[in-house]
N, C-alpha and C positions, 0 to 999 in steps of 0.2 A: 106558900109564897117564897120565891127565891130571894136570897139576901139582897141582890141588886134592886129587885122590885120593892122590897121593904125600905131600902135606903131612899129610893126615889119617892115613894109614897110619903115618907117622913118629910122630905123637902117640900113636896107639893102641899101637904097639910099645913106646914109651918108658914110658907110664903103666901099661899092663897087664903089662909085663915078659914079652913074648911075642916069639917069632921071627917075622919077616915071613911066612915060608912056612907058619907054623902059624895065622896070622890068617884067620878066616873069618867071614862074616856071621852064622853060626849060633851063635857063642859067646854064651852067656847070662850075664847078671850074677850070677844066683843059683847058677850051676853052675861058675863059674870063680873059684877061691879068691882070686886076686890082685885081682879086681874087687870090692872091698869098697866100703863107703859113702864112705870117704875117697878111694879111687882114682876113684870116680865123680865126685865133686866136682872133683877135680884134672883129670880128663879133660874135663869141661865147661868149666872155667876155661881150660885150655890151648887148646881149640877156639875159644872166644870170643875169646881174645887173638890167636890166629894168624889168624883169619878176619875179625875185626872185627864179630862178630855177638853177639846176646844171646838166650839161651834163657829163656823164661818157666818158672816153677816146674813147671807141668803138663807142659811139653815135656821137662824134665829127668827127671821121674818116669816118663814114658812110654818112656824109653830103656832097654829091657831086653836088647837084643842089639846086636852090632856093626852089623848091618843097620839097626836102628832109629836108631843114631847117625848112620850115613851118610845115611839118608833125612831125618832132621831137619836135618842140615847142608845137604843139597841143597835142601830147602824154603827155608831161610834165604837161601841164595845166589841162589835164583831170584827172590826178592822185592826 
């Protein structure tokens, strides 16, 4: 696992209150009780602080799954 993936996993585990082995790209915001609107904002904030990136409102809204979060971060880190 790359260092950036490990850092993101740590954030996801902490914010979503999930065990690392239960984390998958398919976990959806609307289907996972702990991933409410407050947790979503905290998740975005933690990622922005940890990686020194900024997500536009549209990007935040388009994060529906763990896979979406990973893809959005990868896009930011690539630019």
